C-alpha positions in Angstrom: 6.2 -12.6 11.5 9.6 -14.3 11.1 10.9 -16.9 13.5 13.4 -14.5 14.8 10.7 -11.7 15.4 8.5 -14.3 17.0 11.2 -15.3 19.4 11.7 -11.7 20.4 8.1 -11.0 21.1 7.3 -14.4 22.7 10.6 -15.4 24.3 9.6 -18.0 26.9 9.2 -21.6 26.0 5.5 -22.3 25.2 4.5 -18.7 25.4 1.8 -17.8 22.8 0.4 -14.6 24.5 2.0 -11.3 24.7 0.8 -7.9 26.1 2.2 -4.9 24.1 2.9 -3.0 27.2 5.2 -5.8 28.5 7.1 -6.0 25.1 7.6 -2.1 25.1 9.2 -2.4 28.6 12.9 -1.4 28.4 13.9 -4.5 30.2 12.3 -6.6 27.3 12.3 -5.2 23.8 11.9 -1.4 24.1 9.8 1.0 22.2 12.1 1.6 19.3 13.2 -1.9 18.7 9.6 -3.1 18.9 8.4 -0.3 16.6 11.0 -1.6 13.9 9.8 -5.1 14.2 6.1 -4.3 14.0 6.8 -1.9 11.0 8.3 -4.9 9.2 5.5 -7.2 10.3 2.7 -4.9 9.1 4.6 -4.5 5.8 4.3 -8.1 5.2 0.6 -8.4 5.9 -1.3 -11.4 4.5 -4.9 -12.6 4.6 -6.0 -14.6 7.5 -7.2 -17.2 5.2 -3.7 -17.6 3.8 -2.0 -18.2 7.0 -0.7 -21.6 7.7 -0.9 -21.3 11.3 -1.5 -18.7 14.1 1.0 -19.3 16.9 0.7 -16.4 19.2 -1.5 -13.4 20.1 -0.5 -10.0 21.0 -3.0 -7.9 23.1 -3.0 -4.1 22.5 -4.3 -2.0 25.2 -6.0 -4.9 27.0 -3.6 -5.2 29.9 -6.6 -5.9 32.3 -6.7 -9.4 30.5 -3.2 -10.3 32.0 -4.9 -11.8 35.1 -6.4 -14.4 32.8 -3.0 -15.4 31.3 -0.6 -15.7 34.3 1.7 -17.9 32.3 1.3 -16.0 29.0 -0.2 -19.2 27.4 -3.5 -19.5 25.6 -4.2 -22.6 27.6 -4.2 -20.6 30.7 -7.8 -19.9 30.0 -10.3 -22.7 31.1 -12.3 -23.8 28.1 
């Protein structure tokens, strides 16, 4: 994911969690624009072992987990 794509999907400072349903919302990205972004992202797939860092997580169809991430930050979860 490019830096610009990342900023669109994770717009808030420190945000590293997003729920696809929230991103699809018309007030955010919208289905068409998100579809175009994700099409480009999937076309540039790389092996996890070749990634320099993973800076965000997108949850698909796991909207029920939103209660665990009220600030959409990975550190919301108590370890």
